[in-house]
C-alpha positions in Angstrom: -30.6 -2.0 -3.8 -29.9 0.5 -6.6 -28.7 3.8 -5.1 -28.7 7.2 -6.7 -25.4 8.9 -6.2 -24.4 12.5 -5.8 -20.8 12.9 -7.2 -19.1 16.0 -5.7 -16.0 17.3 -7.4 -14.2 20.2 -5.5 -12.5 22.4 -8.0 -9.2 24.1 -7.2 -6.7 25.0 -10.0 -5.2 22.5 -12.5 -7.7 22.9 -15.3 -6.1 20.1 -17.4 -6.7 17.4 -14.7 -10.1 18.8 -14.0 -11.2 18.5 -17.6 -9.9 14.9 -17.7 -12.0 14.2 -14.6 -15.1 15.7 -16.2 -14.6 13.9 -19.5 -14.3 10.6 -17.5 -17.6 11.3 -15.8 -19.3 12.3 -19.0 -18.2 9.0 -20.6 -18.7 6.6 -17.7 -21.5 8.0 -15.4 -25.1 7.3 -16.1 -26.6 10.8 -15.4 -30.1 9.5 -15.8 -29.6 7.9 -12.4 -26.7 9.9 -10.8 -25.8 13.5 -10.8 -22.6 15.6 -10.6 -22.0 18.8 -8.5 -18.8 20.7 -9.4 -17.9 23.4 -6.8 -15.3 26.0 -7.6 -13.3 26.8 -4.5 -11.9 30.1 -5.8 -8.3 28.9 -6.3 -5.8 29.9 -9.0 -7.3 31.1 -12.2 -10.8 30.5 -10.8 -12.5 32.7 -13.5 -10.7 31.0 -16.4 -11.5 27.6 -15.0 -15.1 28.6 -14.5 -15.5 29.6 -18.2 -13.8 26.4 -19.4 -15.8 24.2 -17.1 -19.1 25.7 -18.0 -18.3 25.3 -21.6 -17.5 21.6 -21.1 -20.7 20.8 -19.3 -23.0 23.0 -21.3 -26.2 21.2 -22.2 -25.2 18.0 -20.4 -28.0 16.8 -18.1 -27.0 15.7 -14.6 -24.1 18.2 -14.3 -24.4 21.2 -11.9 -21.9 24.0 -11.2 -21.6 26.1 -8.1 -18.9 28.6 -6.8 -17.9 29.4 -3.3 -17.9 33.1 -2.3 -14.4 32.5 -0.9 -11.9 29.7 -0.7 -13.0 27.1 1.9 -10.5 24.4 1.3 -11.2 20.8 0.5 -12.9 20.0 3.8 -15.1 23.1 3.7 -16.1 22.7 0.1 -17.1 19.0 0.6 -19.1 19.9 3.7 -20.9 22.8 1.9 -21.6 20.7 -1.1 -23.2 17.8 0.8 -24.8 19.6 3.7 -26.0 22.8 2.0 -25.9 22.8 -1.8 -27.4 19.3 -2.3 -29.1 17.6 0.6 -30.6 14.7 -1.4 -32.7 13.9 -4.4 -35.9 15.1 -2.7 -34.5 18.1 -0.9 -33.9 16.2 2.4 -31.4 13.6 3.5 -32.3 10.7 1.3 -31.5 7.4 3.1 -31.2 5.5 -0.1 -28.6 7.8 -1.7 -24.9 7.5 -1.9 -22.4 10.4 -1.9 -19.1 10.1 -3.9 -16.4 12.7 -3.1 -14.1 12.7 -6.1 -10.9 14.6 -6.5 -10.7 16.8 -9.5 -7.4 15.1 -10.6 -9.1 11.7 -10.6 -10.1 10.0 -13.8 -13.0 7.4 -13.7 -12.9 4.4 -15.9 -15.7 2.2 -17.2 -18.0 0.6 -14.6 -16.3 2.2 -11.6 -19.4 3.5 -9.8 -21.5 0.3 -10.3 -18.6 -1.7 -8.8 -18.3 0.7 -5.8 -22.0 0.7 -5.2 -22.1 -3.1 -5.1 -19.5 -3.0 -2.4 -21.3 -0.2 -0.5 -24.4 -2.4 -0.3 -22.3 -5.1 1.5 -23.3 -5.6 5.1 -22.1 -2.8 7.5 -20.0 -1.1 4.8 -19.8 2.6 5.4 -17.1 3.8 3.0 -15.7 2.4 -0.3 -12.7 3.4 -2.3 -11.4 2.3 -5.7 -8.2 0.8 -7.0 -5.8 3.3 -8.6 -2.3 4.1 -9.9 -1.7 6.6 -7.1 -3.6 5.9 -3.9 -1.1 4.5 -1.4 -2.3 1.1 -0.2 -5.1 1.1 -2.8 -2.5 1.4 -5.6 -2.0 -1.4 -8.1 0.6 -2.6 -8.5 1.5 -1.4 -5.0 5.0 -2.9 -4.7 7.3 -2.8 -7.8 9.8 -5.3 -8.9 12.0 -3.1 -11.1 14.0 -0.5 -9.2 13.3 3.0 -10.5 10.2 2.0 -12.4 7.2 4.3 -12.4 3.6 3.2 -11.7 2.2 4.7 -14.9 -1.5 4.8 -15.9 -0.8 2.4 -18.7 1.0 -0.1 -16.4 -1.8 0.2 -13.8 -4.5 -0.4 -16.4 -2.6 -3.5 -17.6 -1.9 -5.0 -14.2 -5.4 -4.2 -12.8 -7.0 -5.6 -15.9 -5.2 -8.9 -15.5 -5.4 -9.4 -11.7 -8.7 -7.7 -10.7 -10.8 -10.8 -11.8 -8.6 -12.9 -9.5 -9.2 -10.8 -6.4 -12.1 -10.9 -4.1 -14.8 -8.4 -4.9 -13.8 -6.3 -1.8 -11.7 -6.4 1.3 -11.7 -4.4 4.5 -9.2 -1.5 4.9 -8.2 0.3 8.0 -9.3 3.6 6.3 -10.5 4.4 2.7 -8.6 6.7 0.3 -9.9 10.2 0.0 -9.3 10.7 -3.7 -12.4 8.6 -4.5 -14.6 8.3 -1.4 -18.1 6.7 -1.5 -20.3 6.7 1.5 -24.0 6.5 2.5 -25.9 9.8 2.9 -27.7 8.4 6.0 -24.3 8.0 7.7 -23.5 11.7 6.9 -26.8 12.7 8.4 -26.1 10.7 11.5 -22.4 11.4 12.1 -21.6 14.5 10.1 -19.1 14.6 7.2 -15.6 16.1 7.7 -14.2 17.6 10.9 -13.1 21.2 10.5 -10.1 20.3 12.6 -8.6 18.8 9.4 -9.2 21.9 7.2 -8.2 22.7 4.6 -7.4 19.0 3.9 -5.4 15.8 4.7 -6.6 13.3 7.2 -10.3 14.3 7.1 -11.3 11.1 5.3 -9.4 8.9 7.8 -11.1 10.6 10.7 -14.5 10.0 9.1 -13.8 6.3 8.5 -12.6 5.8 12.1 -15.6 7.7 13.5 -17.8 5.3 11.6 -15.8 2.3 12.7 -16.6 3.2 16.3 -20.2 2.5 15.4 -19.5 -0.8 13.6 -19.1 0.4 10.0 -16.2 -0.8 7.8 -14.2 0.8 5.1 -13.6 -1.3 2.0 -11.8 -1.3 -1.3 -13.7 -2.2 -4.5 -11.3 -4.3 -6.4 -13.3 -4.2 -9.6 -13.3 -0.4 -9.7 -10.4 1.6 -11.2 -10.1 5.3 -10.9 -6.8 6.9 -12.0 -5.3 9.7 -9.9 -2.7 12.3 -10.6 -2.3 13.2 -7.0 -1.4 16.6 -5.4 -2.6 18.6 -8.4 -5.2 20.7 -6.6 -3.7 21.7 -3.3 -1.6 24.7 -2.4 0.6 25.6 0.6 3.0 23.5 2.6 1.3 20.1 2.1 4.0 18.2 3.9 3.8 20.2 7.1 0.0 20.1 7.0 -0.1 16.4 6.4 2.3 15.8 9.3 0.3 18.0 11.7 -2.9 16.2 10.8 -1.3 12.8 11.1 -0.3 13.7 14.6 -3.9 14.7 15.4 -5.2 11.4 13.9 -2.8 9.4 16.0 -3.8 11.4 19.1 -7.5 10.5 18.5 -6.8 6.9 17.2 -3.5 5.7 18.7 -3.9 2.3 17.1 -3.9 3.7 13.5 -0.2 3.2 12.6 -0.3 -0.4 13.9 -3.5 -1.0 12.0 -2.1 0.3 8.7 1.1 -1.7 9.2 -0.9 -4.9 10.0 -3.0 -4.4 6.8 0.2 -4.0 4.7 1.6 -7.2 6.2 -1.4 -9.4 6.5 -4.5 -7.7 5.1 -3.5 -7.5 1.5 -3.5 -10.7 -0.5 -0.4 -12.3 -2.1 -1.8 -11.8 -5.6 -2.1 -8.0 -5.1 1.3 -7.8 -3.3 3.1 -9.6 -6.2 0.9 -8.2 -9.0 3.8 -6.5 -10.7 5.7 -9.7 -10.9 2.7 -11.8 -11.9 2.2 -9.5 -14.9 5.8 -9.0 -16.0 7.0 -6.2 -18.2 10.2 -4.4 -19.0 13.7 -5.7 -18.0 14.6 -9.3 -17.1 13.2 -10.6 -13.8 15.4 -10.3 -10.7 16.8 -13.3 -8.8 18.3 -13.0 -5.3 20.5 -15.4 -3.3 22.4 -15.2 -0.1 25.4 -17.5 0.0 27.3 -16.1 3.0 26.8 -19.2 5.1 27.4 -21.8 2.4 30.6 -23.9 2.8 31.3 -24.3 -0.9 29.9 -20.9 -2.0 32.2 -20.6 -5.0 31.0 -23.9 -6.4 27.3 -23.0 -5.9 27.9 -19.6 -7.5 28.9 -21.5 -10.6 25.9 -23.7 -10.5 23.5 -20.8 -10.1 25.1 -18.9 -12.9 24.9 -21.8 -15.2 21.2 -22.4 -14.4 19.9 -18.8 -14.2 22.2 -16.3 -15.8 20.3 -16.5 -19.0 17.1 -14.7 -18.5 17.5 -13.3 -14.9 19.3 -10.3 -13.4 21.2 -12.0 -10.5 22.0 -10.3 -7.2 23.8 -11.9 -4.3 25.2 -11.5 -0.8 28.5 -13.3 -0.7 31.1 -14.1 2.0 34.4 -12.3 1.8 36.7 -13.9 -0.7 33.9 -15.3 -2.8 33.8 -13.8 -6.3 30.8 -13.5 -8.6 30.7 -13.8 -12.4 30.4 -10.6 -14.4 26.9 -9.3 -14.6 26.0 -10.2 -11.1 25.1 -7.5 -8.6 26.9 -8.1 -5.3 25.6 -6.4 -2.2 26.3 -6.4 1.5 23.0 -4.8 2.5 20.3 -6.8 4.2 17.4 -7.1 1.7 14.3 -5.0 2.1 11.3 -7.4 2.1 9.3 -4.8 0.2 11.9 -4.6 -2.6 10.3 -7.4 -4.5 12.1 -9.9 -6.7 10.7 -12.6 -9.0 12.8 -15.5 -7.5 14.9 -16.1 -4.4 17.2 -19.1 -4.2 17.4 -20.3 -0.6 20.2 -22.7 0.6 19.3 -24.7 3.7 17.1 -21.9 4.8 16.2 -21.1 8.4 12.6 -20.3 9.3 13.5 -16.6 9.5 15.0 -16.7 6.0 11.8 -18.4 4.7 9.6 -15.7 6.2 11.7 -12.9 4.7 11.9 -14.6 1.3 8.1 -15.4 1.3 7.4 -11.7 1.7 9.9 -10.6 -1.0 9.7 -13.3 -3.7 7.1 -14.4 -6.2 8.8 -17.8 -6.5 11.2 -19.7 -4.2 13.9 -22.2 -5.1 15.2 -24.2 -2.1 18.5 -26.0 -2.3 19.3 -28.5 0.3 22.9 -29.6 0.9 24.1 -32.7 2.6 23.8 -32.2 6.4 26.6 -32.5 8.8 27.1 -35.8 10.7 26.3 -34.0 14.1 22.9 -32.3 13.6 23.5 -29.6 16.2 26.6 -28.4 14.3 24.3 -27.6 11.4 23.1 -24.0 11.2 19.9 -25.1 9.5 19.0 -27.8 12.1 19.8 -25.5 15.0 17.3 -23.1 13.6 14.6 -25.7 13.1 14.8 -25.7 9.3 14.1 -29.4 9.2 10.7 -28.8 10.8 9.8 -26.2 8.2 10.7 -28.3 5.2 7.5 -30.3 5.2 5.5 -27.1 5.3 7.5 -25.4 2.6 8.3 -28.0 0.0 4.7 -28.3 -1.5 4.9 -24.6 -2.5 8.5 -24.2 -3.8 10.9 -25.6 -6.3 13.0 -27.9 -4.1 16.3 -29.4 -5.3 19.7 -30.8 -4.1 23.1 -29.6 -5.1 23.6 -30.5 -8.8 20.0 -30.2 -9.6 19.6 -26.5 -10.4 19.4 -26.9 -14.2 16.4 -29.1 -13.7 15.0 -26.7 -11.1 15.3 -23.9 -13.7 13.1 -25.9 -16.1 10.5 -26.5 -13.4 10.6 -22.8 -12.4 10.1 -21.7 -16.0 7.0 -23.8 -16.2 5.6 -22.2 -13.0 6.4 -18.7 -14.3 4.7 -19.2 -17.6 1.6 -21.0 -16.5 -1.9 -19.6 -16.6 -2.2 -16.5 -14.4 -5.1 -17.9 -12.4 -3.1 -21.0 -11.6 -0.1 -19.0 -10.5 -2.2 -16.8 -8.3 -3.9 -19.8 -6.7 -0.5 -21.4 -6.0 0.9 -18.2 -4.6 -2.1 -17.7 -2.2 -1.6 -21.3 -1.1 2.0 -20.6 -0.1 1.0 -17.4 1.5 -1.6 -19.2 3.7 0.7 -22.0 4.5 3.4 -19.7 5.8 1.1 -17.2 7.5 1.6 -18.7 11.0 5.3 -18.3 10.6 4.9 -14.8 9.4 2.6 -13.8 12.2 5.0 -15.2 14.7 7.9 -13.4 13.2 6.0 -10.1 13.3 5.1 -10.6 17.0 8.7 -11.5 17.8 10.0 -8.4 16.0 7.4 -6.2 17.8 8.4 -7.8 21.1 12.1 -7.3 20.4 11.5 -3.6 19.6 9.5 -3.2 22.8 12.2 -4.9 24.8 14.9 -2.6 23.2 12.9 0.5 24.1 12.5 -0.8 27.7 16.2 -1.5 27.9 17.2 1.9 26.7 14.8 3.6 29.1 16.2 1.6 32.0 19.7 2.5 31.0 18.7 6.2 30.8 17.1 6.0 34.2 20.2 4.3 35.6 22.3 7.1 34.1 20.2 9.8 35.6 20.5 8.1 39.0 24.2 7.9 38.8 26.5 10.1 40.9 28.5 11.2 37.8 25.3 12.4 36.0 24.2 14.4 39.1 27.6 15.9 39.4 27.6 16.9 35.8 24.3 18.6 36.1 25.5 20.6 39.2 28.6 21.7 37.3 26.5 22.8 34.3 24.2 24.9 36.6 27.1 26.6 38.3 28.9 27.2 34.9 25.7 28.8 33.5 25.9 31.5 36.2 29.5 32.5 35.6 30.2 36.0 34.2 30.2 36.1 30.4 27.8 33.1 30.1 24.5 33.4 28.3 
C-alpha cells in the first residue's frame, strides 16, 4: 500500500541545522505525494528563523509553515501539529496516512522515506525509525574499534552504505528513536500521540511505542533508511535532569524497559551491525588483544605472537607478573570491556567463559591449543570444559597449535580481506553457533547479581537484628538529645 505522509518538523532555535533539514527534504521528498508541516515553537531568534525559513520554502509546493502563539515544547508542538493543524489529507483522520515526526537537526538522505514506509507496511508494525550517525542503538556503526574515534557523518555514510545491503530489511526494537519517528495516523487516532507527562520532551516516543506494544504493535528499524542527526541542537534547559526524571517515569510505567534494552543490545542486534566498524576498516591499524596470564611459557608465546602479528596490528595484552612485552605493545591489567571492540583476539586454551567474552568483543578469533597436561583435571582448560567447546568453536575460528602462528596469520589475512558479504555470513554463523553459550552466560551473570543483592540484604537484616546495632541506635538517640546538639 502506498501511503501519503505528513512530515512534521518542530522548529526551535539552531537555524543552521534547520536549513540542512529543510534542504534534505527538498531534495529527497516527493511532495507530489507527501507534505511537510514546519511549526515554529517560539524559541531563540524565532523571528529571524521565521524569515529565513519562509524564504527557503517560498514557492515550494508541499511545504507549509505555522507558528505557535507561545512555546509549547517538543511534545506540545507535535501534538498540536498532528491533532489540530493537520488532521489528514481530507480534513479527517485518514487511515491510510503515515505521520513522520522529524527533528529539525535531522538530515534525510536519498530514499529514506520509501524505505521506512515499506517497513511500516509490515504486519503489526506501529512505529519505524531510521539508521543514523547519532541515534543510540540505531546508530551505525554503533560500537567503535578505535578508541577516541568519532562517529562522523562521513564515516556513517561509508559504513552504512557497505553493510546495509547485508542486513535484513528491518528488525524489531524495544522502542523507536524519536529523532525520526514514523507511525500510522490511525494509531494516533486510536491511542493518542504524546503524553503531556513527558513535556517538554524526552521519553515521550518511548512511552508511545510501549503503549502501542500493549496492543500488539511493534517498533522497527528500517535498515535501508539513513537519516543523519546532529542531536541536542534544538532543546534548552537542563536536559540531563529532565531526561533522568522522565526515564524514572518510564521505568515506573514499564519496569521491564531497562532489561528489554539490555537484551536487545546483547542479542537483538546482529553480529554484522555490531562489528560494522571493524568489517569496514578505516584509520589506524587494527587492534589485536591477548591474555597470557595463565600460560606456562608466556614469554615464549609473546615472542611467537610478536613475530606473527606485530607487523600490521596494534597489540595489547594482559600478562602475568614478570613477563615482559616487546616495545610497541600495550600492556594492561584491566579486565577487557566486551563493548570495547577489537579486530582480533588470540585465545590460548580458552575456557567457555573466555570464548563468550571474546565472541562479543572480536571480529575474528585465533585459538592456540597447547599440549595438555598428563592428568586432565590438573588442566585449567579441561576443568572448565574447554574440550567440549572446541568442536563448536573450531569451524568458526583460526585454530592452531604452538609454533603455527605465522601460518595462522596468513589464514587470518585471507579472512580479513575476503568479500564483505562472505565475511558477514561467516561472522553471523559464529554468532549463531555461540548464541547458546552467550545466553547461558547472560543468565548466570544475572543470577549471580541477584544472588549478590540477596546476600547483601540478608547481611543488612542480620546487622539490624544484632545487639550491637540496636545499642548503637540507642546511643545515637540519647546523644542527639544532649545539650549543644543539633
